[in-house]
N, C-alpha and C positions, 0 to 999 in steps of 0.2 A: 504493500500500500504506500510505503514511503516513496518508492520509485514512481508509482503512478501519480502520487501527489506532486513530485518534482516535475514530471512531464507536464501535467496540467498547469501547475503554477508557472513554469517557464513559458509555456505557450501563452497563458493569460497575460503574463508580463510583456511578452513580445508584442502581442496584439494591442493591448491597452496603451503601452507607451508610444509605439509608432503611430497608431491611429490618432491618439489624443494630441500628439504633437502636430500631426497633419491638420487636424481640426483647428488647432491653435493658429497655425499659419494661415489657414483659410479665414478665420475670424479676424485676425489682426489686419490682414491685407484685403479682406472682402473680395476674395478671388477663389474660384473653384479649381484652378489649374494644379495647385499642389497635390490634390487628391489623385492625379494621374500617377505620381510617383508612389503613392500609397498602394496602388494596385501591384506594383513591383514588390513592395514590402510583404504583401500577403503571400506572394509566390515563394519567397525565401524559405519559410518553415514548412510549406506544404509537402515537399518530398519526405521530410522527416516524419510527417504524419502518415503518409500513405505507403512509403517504401521502407521506412526505417523503424516502424513500430513505435514511433515517438522518440527514437534515438537519432543522433547525428553521426553515428559510426560509419554509415555507408558512404559518407562524403569523403572520408579519408582512406577508404578501401581501394585496393588496386583491382578488385574484381570489376567486371564490366559486362556489357551485353544487354540487349533488349531494353526493358524498362529502367534498368540500372543506369545505363548511359543517358537515357532521356531525363531521368531524375537529376543526375549530376549537371547536365546541360541546363535544365530548367533553373536549378539553384544558381548556377554561375551567371546565366543570362539575366536573371531577375536581380541578382546582386549588382551586376554592372549597370543594369538599367536604373537601379535605385540611385546610383551616383551620377549617371549620365543625364537622366531626364531633367533633374533640377537645373543642371548647368545649361542644357539646351534651351529650356524654357526661359531661363534668365537671359541668355544670349539673344533670344527672339523677342525679349521685352514683354513676355507674357506673365512673369512674376517679378516681384521685387527682390533685391539682394538679400534683405532680411529673411524673406520666405525661403530663399535658397539655402541659407545657412541653417535655418530651423530644420529643413528637410535633411541636410547633411548630419545634423546633431541627432535627429530621429533615427537615421540609419546606423549611426555609430553606436547608439544605445542598443539597437536591435542586434547588431553584430556581436557586441560585448555580451549580451544575454545569451545568444546562441553558443558562443565560445565557452561561457561559464557552464552552460547546460551540458555541453559536450564534455567538459572536464569532469563535471560531477558524475556523469554516467560512466566515464572511464574509471574513476576512482571506485565506484561501486562494483564494477565488473572485475576489478583486480583484487577484491578482498581475499579470495581464496582461489587463485587461478588453477592450481593443480587439481583441486577437488572439482572445480567447474569443468575442467577438461575431461576428467574421468566420467562425470555424469553426462556431459554433452555427448561423449562418445556413445553412451548407452542409447541415446536418442537417435543419433545419426547413423548407427549401424543398421537401422531398420527403417522401413518406410512408415509413414504415419498416414492413416486414412482419415480424410476430413469430409464431413457432410457438405454437400453443395450449398445448402441454405446458409451455412456459416461462412463459406467462401463469399457468397454473393452479398451477405449482410456486412461483411468486414471490409471489403474493398470495392469501391465503385468501378475499378478497372476490370474486375472479374464479374461484375454483375450481369454483363451481357453474354458471357461465355456459354456456349451450348455444349454442356458436358453431361456425362451419365450421372446417375444419382450419387455414386461414390467416386471420389477422385483421389488418387494416391500421388504424393509428391515425395521425392527424396532429395536431400541437399546436404552437402558437407558443411561443417560450421564455418561461418564467415567471421564471427566474432564470439567471444565468450559472454554468456549471460551470468548473472550472479548465481551462487550455489542454490539459493532459495528458489530462484526462477527455474534453474535446470532441474531441480528436484520436482517442481510442480509439472514440468514438461513430461516427465516419465510417468506421471500418474493420471493425467487427464487426456482423453482422446480428442478433446475439442481445441487443442492448440494447433496453430498453423505454422507450416514451413513453406513459404511461398517464394518461388522464383529465386532462391538462394539469398534472399535479402530480408525476408520478413519472418519474424518469430514472435508471435503474440500469445500471451496468456489470455485465458477467457475473460479475466477481469479487465485487461487492457482493451481487448476487442470490444467488450461491452462499453467501456468508457468512450472509445472512439465512435462507436455507434451512437452514443448519446451526444457526443460533442459535435459530430459532423453535421447533423441537421440544423443546428442553430448557429454554428460558427460563421458560415458564409452569409446566411440571411441577416445575422446581426450586423456584420460588417457593412453590407450594402444598405441596411436600414440606417445605420449611422451616416453613411455617405450621402444618401439621397433623401432622407426624411425631412430635411428642412426646406419647406416650400418658400415661395417668394414672399410670404408674409411672416416668415420665421427669422432664423438667425441671419440669413444673407440679405435681408431687406432692412434698410434702416433709413430714417429721415436724416439726410446729410445736413449737418449744421456747420457752417463756416462763419467765423467771426460773429457768432451769436445769431446768425440768420438761419432759420429753419427752411431748407429747400424742400421742394415737393419730393415725396418718396419715389425713388426710382428702383424698380425691381431688378435684381441681379440674375442673370442667366448665363449659361455657358454656351449654348448652341443656338444660333439663329435658325429656327427649325425648318421653315418652308424650303423644299428642295430647290425651288427656283431662286431662292435668295442667296446671293453670294456673300462671302465673308465681309464683315465690316472692316477688316484689316486691309484697307486699300489706300494707296497714296492719293487717290482721286478725291478722298474726303478732306484732305488737308488743304487749307486755303493757300492761294497764290500771292495775295497782296494784303491780307489782313495780318495784324501783328500777332505773332506767337513764337515761342522758342522752338528750337529744333525737336525737342521732345519734352515729356514730363508735364506736370500740372502748372497751370497759371490761373490766378484770379485777379483781385483788385489792381487797377493801375494806381501807382503811388508816386507822389512828388514830381509830376511832370514839370519841366522848366526849360527855358531857353537861356543859355549862358555862354558868352564869348563865342558866338557863332555856331554853337552845337545845341541840338535838342536832346534832352535827357528823358528817358522813360524808365522809371523804376516800376517794379511790379511784384506782387506776391507770387512766390515761386517755390515749388518743391523740387530740389535738384536730384532727389533720389527716386522719383516715381511719378506716375500719372494719376495718383489720388491725392486728396488734400492731406497735408501733414509735413512736418519738418520745414516749416515755411521760413524763407529768407527773402531779402530784397534782391530780386534779379535786377540787372542794369543793362540797358542798351542805349546806343547813341546814334544820331542821324543828323544830316544836314538838310534834309528835305521832308521829313515826317513819313516817308514812304519806304526808303531803303535803310536798313538798320544793321549796325554792327553790335554783336553781343559781347559783353564784358563779364568778368568774374562778379559774383554777387557783391553788392556794395555793403550790405548790413547783414550780419549773421548773429546767431544766438551765442554770445560769448561772454556776457557779463551777468551778474546777479539780477540786474533790472530787466533783462530780456531773455533770460535763460529758458523760459517756457514759451517764448513766442516773440517774433518780430513782425508786428502787424502794421496796419495801414497808417500812413502819415502824409505829410506835405512838405514841399520845399519852399523856402523863402530866400530872396536875395536881400541881404542886410545892407545897411547904409555904407558899410565898408566895401561893398561890392563882393562880399563873400557869401556863397550859398550856405544854407543851414537846413538840415532836415530834422523835423520833430516827428516822432513816430511813437506808436503804442507798443509797449513791451509787456510781457507777462513775467512778473518777478518770481522770486523763489517761493513766495506764498500764493502764487498764481493770481495776484491782484493785477489789474490793468493800470499801468503807470505810463507817464509820458517821458520819453528820452530824447536826447539831441545827439546829432553827429555832424562833423565838419569834414570837408575835403582835407586829405593829408597834404596834397601838393597842388596848389592853385596853378602852377605852371603846366601841369598835365592837362591838355585840352579835353581829355575824356573824363577827368576826375575819377580815375579808377578806384582809388583807395579812400576810405572814409574812416575817421577815428572817433571814438566815443570818450568824452571827458570822464574823469573819475567821479564827478559830482552827480552823475545820473543815479536815480531818476530825478527829473526836474519837478514834475508835478505828480503828486500822489492822490489817491481817491479818499481824501479826508474831508470831513464836513458832514453836518447833520443831513440825513436823508439821502446820502449819496451811496449808490450800490457799487462796491469795488469791482464787481464782475461785469458791469455795464458802464464803462468809462473809457472811451477810445476814439481814435480817428481824428486827431487835431487838424484844423484847417491851415491854409496858408496864412501867414501873419500879415497884418496891416497896421499902419500908423494912424492914430487918432489925432484930433486937433490939439491935444495936450502933449504931443510928441512921444507918447508911450506906445510900445508895441502891444498888439492884441492878437489873440487867437481864440477860437471857439473849439470846444471838445464835446462830442456827442456823449450823452449820459442819461441814466435813469435817475431822476430826482424825485423822492417821495412817491415813487410808483408811476411817475409820468415822464414823458420824453422831454429833453431839454438840450439846448446848445449852450453849455456853460461858457462864460466869458472870463478870460484871464488877461492880466496886464503885466508888462515888464519894461524896464528901462534898457536892459542889455540883451534881451532875448534868451537869458539864461535863468534869471531869478524871477519867478512868477508869483503873482498874487491873484487869488480868485476874487472877482467882483461880486458884490453882495446880491446881484440879480443876474439871471441868465440873459444871454443875447435874445433868446426867445424860447418859450416852452409851450407845450400843449398837453392837455389831459386826454387827448383822443388816442394816444398810444403810449407804450411804456419805454421805448428806446429808439433813438435815431442813430443810425450808422452813417459813416462817411459824410458828415455835413460839409457843405461848401457854401461860401459866402463871397459874393462878388457884385461889382457895380456894372450897370448897363445904361445906355442912352436909348430912349424910345426912337424907333425908326431908323437907327443908325447902326450899321454893322461894325463900327469901329469899337475895339475893345478898350477897356479902362484898367489902369493899374490902381488898385484900391489904396495904395500908399501914397499916390500922387494927388495933386489937386483935383477935386471932383467938380465937374461943370454943373451949373444950375440945371435943374430938371432931371438930374440923374435918378434912376431907380436902383434899388438893390434887390438881389435874389438870394433867398435862403433855400438851398437844396438839401434834401435828406434822403436816405435810403431806408425804406421800410416796405413791408408787404411784398417783398420780392421784386420791387421796382424802385425807380428813382422819381421822387415827387419834388415839387417846388412851390414856393410862394413868392409873389412879387409885392414889394412895398418900398418903404424908405428907411434909411438908417438915421435915427434921431440922435444927433450928436450930443444934445444936452442930457438926455436920459441914458445915452450909451446903449441903445436897444434897437432891435429891428421891429418895425411896425408894419404888418401886412396891410395891403389895400383892402382886402376882404378876407374873412375867415369862414370857411365852410365847415359846419359841424361834422358832417359825414366825410371822412377822409377818402372814401371811394371816389369822391367828386374832385379831389385835389388834382391839379395839373400834373402831367408826367413829362419827364424828359423823353422817354421812349415808351411805347406801348407794347413792346415785345420782350425779348430775352436780353435785358440790358440792366446792369446793376453796378453799384459802387463807383459811379463816375467821379472824375476829378478834373477840374478845369485849371487853366493857367493863362496868364497874360503873355502873349507872344510879342515881345518888344520889337522883333525883327520886322513884322508886318502890321503891327498895331491892331491886333485882333485877339479875341478870347477863343481858346480852343478847349474842347471838352472831349475826354476819353471815357469809355465805359467797357465793362467786362461782360462777355457773353459766354455762358457755360455750355457744356455738351448736354444734349437731351436724349442721348442713348443711355446705356447702363454703365455702371462702374466696371463691370467685367469687360465691357467693350472698350472702355478707356484704357484698361490695363493691356488688352490685346493690341490696341492701336499704338500704345506707348506715348500718348499725348492726350491732353484734355484742356480745353479753354482757349479762347482767343480774345483779342480786344477789337471792338468795333473800329471802323475807320474814324480817325480824328475828325471832329466837326467844328466848323466855325459856329459860334452861338451868339445871338444878339436878341434884342427885344423888338417886337413889332411896334408900329407907330401908334397904336392904340393903347399900348402898355398893358395888354391883356395876356399875351403869351409869348414864350420864347420861340424863336425860329432857329433851325439848324440846317446846315448844308455841309456836305463833304468838303474838306479842305481842297483848294484849287490844285494842289500838287498831285492829287490822285489822277488828274487828267493827263499827266505826263506818261501814264501807262497805256493810254488809248492807242490802239493799233488800227486794224482795218475797220472802216466805217460803212454802214449802210443807212440809207435815209428814205423816207417816204413822206409825201405831202398830198393833201387833198383826199385822204382816205375816208371812206364813209362806211360805218359799221351799223348794219341793221340788226334787228333782233335775231339772235342765233348765229351771227357771223363770227368766223375765226379767220384771222389774217396771220399767216406764218411769217415770222421774221427769220430770214435765212442768211446764209453766207457769213455768219460770225460764229465765234466760239461761244456756244450757249452755256458753257461751264464757267467761263471767265468773261464777264460782259458788264458793260455800263449802258443802261437804256434810259433815254429821256423821251417822254411822250406827253403830248397835250391833248386833252379831250374837250371839245366844244359842244355845248348842248344846243340842239336845234329847237327844243321846246322844253319848258319847265312846268307846264300846266298839269301834266300827268303825274307829278311827283307825289309819292305817298305821304300821308301825314306823319309827323314826328311825335314819338312818345317819350317824354322826359325820363320815364322810368328806365329806359334803355341805358342811361348814363351810369346806373348803379352796377350793371353787369354787361359791359360792352361785348365781352367775349361770347357770352351766351347769345346775344343778338346776332353776332357774326356766324355762329353755328346754325342758328335758325334761319337766317336770311343769307345763305351761302350763294356761291356763284351760279348754282343750278336753279335757284328760285327766281322766277321772273318778277320784275318790279316795274314801276312806272318809269323812273329814270334810273337806270342801272339794274343789275350790276354790269359794270364795264371796267376793263383794266387789262392786266397781263396774266398769261398762263406761263409758268416757268418750269424748267427742269422736268418736262413732260416726256413720258415714254411714248413710243409709237402709237400704242392703242389707248393712250390717256388714262391707263389704269393707275399710273403715278403722275401726279402733277401738283404744283403749288400755285395758288391763285392770289394775286394782289389786285384788289378791285375797289371801286367806289359805288356808293348809292347816294342819291340825293333825296332829302326829305323836306317837306314844307312845314315850317314852324309858324307860329302866329305872326311873328314880325320879321322872320329871316328864314333862310334856307340852311339846313344842317347837312353836312357831307359826312358819311360814314366811310372810313377806310379800313379794310380788312386784309389781313395776311393769313390765309387759311391753309394750314399745314396738314389737315386731317387725311388727305390723300397723297401726301408728299412721298410716302414710301410704303412698299410692301413688306418691309422689314418689321418683325414683331417687336413688341416691348419698347417702343419709342414714345416720347412725350410729344404729341402732335396736336397742339391747341389751334384755335382760330383767334388770333390776336386782332384787336381793333381799337380805333379811336375816332372821335368826332371832331370836326372843326366847322366854324361858321363860313358861309359862302355868300358873297354879295354879287348877285347876278348883274347888276347895273355897272359895277366897277370892274368886275373880273369876268373876262370873256371865256376863259378856259380853266380847267382843273388840271394841274400838272402832276406828273408822277415820275420820279427817278428811282431806279432800282439798280443796285450793285449786286451782281451774282458772282460768287466766288466759291464754287464747289459746294461745300456744306453750309455756306453763309449766304443769306438773302437779306439785304439791307435796303429798306425802302423809305422814301421821303415824299410825302404827299402834300399838295397845296402849298408848294414853295417852302416846305420844311415845317409846316404847322403840326403835322403828325408824322412821327418817325417810328418805324417798326423794324426791329432787328430780329431775325429768325434763324434757326438752325434746322437743316433738313438732311436726310441721308437716303436719297433715292437709290434703289437697286440699279435703275437704268443708268445712273451716273457712272457706274463701274463697267458697264457694257461697252463694247467697241462701237456700237451703233450710236452712242451719245444720246443727247436729249434734244427736245424741240422747244420752241418759244413762240407764243402767239399773242396778238392783241385781240380782244374779244368784246362783244356786247351781248348781253342776255336780257336787256330791258326792252320795254315796249317802245320807248322813244329812240329814234335813230341818233347816233352819236358820230360827229365828225372828228377826224384826227388831222388837224392842220399841220402838225409837226411830229415826226417820229424819227429819232436818231438812235443808233445802237453801234457800239464799238466792241470789238474784241479787246480784252485787256491783257497786256504783257505781264509776266511774272516779275514781282519785285524781289529785291535781295533782302529778305527779312531774316536777320540773325543767321545768315549763312556764314558770313565771315566772323572771325573772332578777333577782337582787338586787345 
């Protein structure tokens, strides 16, 4: 019984240790691929079970032939596979480095266990070798007759043999059993001598019969029992923002669906690193002829974690050179995180970065960093003073875990520097105001810049000045012209929202022009997949530029398989409309330098149900500008103000296939030949009591045949003055998996991510202008360009 216990305990330890470590790797990295190596781990001890009677002796025997050689080969191949598979998966970018080392550790423990088990059985066998040899000889000098039912029940390899009712086997001894076991062999007719390699007592045979039915089902139950709502599905939270749950899966199941691991899903001219995870843009600035873009970056993998400040530089905002990370977790004040912040050019013409760090207590604190060498045009190295952290989450009502993302600094009328920090104060959201003489020693003002009881936390606040009807940017630290408005932007509800108002210098506070109690009605920077935006004043061209992050909408396992996740939207010029009601945005003019072959069309007329194909350009990398002129407005459907509370729902209900009075009309993008896949960006016009309202939708619900994607129907409304505006304009930038659209001259912007299967096919995709409304729509201008590939972080500086 002690030997039996040793066998079962050893096997249990091997199974539990290796499998639990594999599950640990899967859980830590949210990835199924490590379980592939676990299949190899299971094969290592199997020959010991089926051919060695629970012993490892046959592995060191020189005997061979038949199932013996197959067993040895299986053990060796599975052992080599256990080492090779993690290395291959890591080289292919399918698992993280940490997961690979966990697998190696798991295999090392398994091998050590097998070796210890092997040694233990050798020791037991050698207790009384001479006596064992004598007793074994008594057994092997004669044949042993074994009932067929025992043969079949003891080994699956013999279960299908068509033998007579009695089967006699003779074998010379391959190894010694213990004296006790040899003695039992001479007494019981139900012991087996199989194929020179198996000698089982009835008790061990019974144990294996009991073990075998549940060992394999239990393993596969552990492997596959966690469905998408269990361990491998989680609500991804980054920087305190709960993102929509994305179910993790290993196989894109449909047979006609190609692998998502395709270079054709990578963008050609949007900002992204060569590989790995990227999120918030940080501290953009223009300094001494160079644009700097910092960003939240995981240098070790394509999932969120290990965040540092990535750093790239450019002279044109389009082509970028990547540098080494500028800020890493190296001090007690940021050892648990280097999170979002902003850059400010100080009076001494020295840049400074203030950013949020998570300290040793995991409190969110504000730190500062300066360039090490101002003569370096790229500002590659940044140093942190010893007096970090500068600002700590102290004060009544302040949540230390919701205190982050400082803004760019500005100088007030008293000559003091100011910054705002997003915070939760007494359970409400606030942009806390801090003052400083030297940008190092800060004092909290006794009131926030602005606060709201409609939410609990504002991330990534931004505060800047704008002139109504003028696309010239303003430096908040310079003299502010009369009539200037101010914008307070915040990130919440998975989107970026803003308020327009004035900065009251006397009270040192932001006063919005209007306050809407329901934050669903607040204005948005972008109505699609766009978050954590950051703006800066471009002194080179006197404009304000804003950047935003757009994440992937596939699964985390897809991101690991691809080896990259996240991009930044095209940098946009941002300004205030002449009525001071909303911000307008347009891609920076530098993007036009990538335009290649052009096609144009004038005087096009689209009747109900018409599709006009836009040909002869690269439909995967394109810039399209189209104007729609309305021939009649009288048939416009009535506007329902309740639609403003859930615009996406209305876009789903009134999609491009639903006929309307005026609209839908727009573009169909990235369409397969049979239109089974397509993305539509379109307008509808509604009649309100005093004005017309235009709905712009970017509908992704049929964008891909690939399963398990997040494919919403984004949408936003803007006002339309028929007397003053003759056309409704649409500009869309298509860049493989990115579709970025600007409607009504930039009044509604929608960033979207799509993954069409047709995109990876050799046949490519198609593009159309369409009208599905009752009223005929004219197209006085349509221009489209193929876009060349930008040099985005290809070179390293």
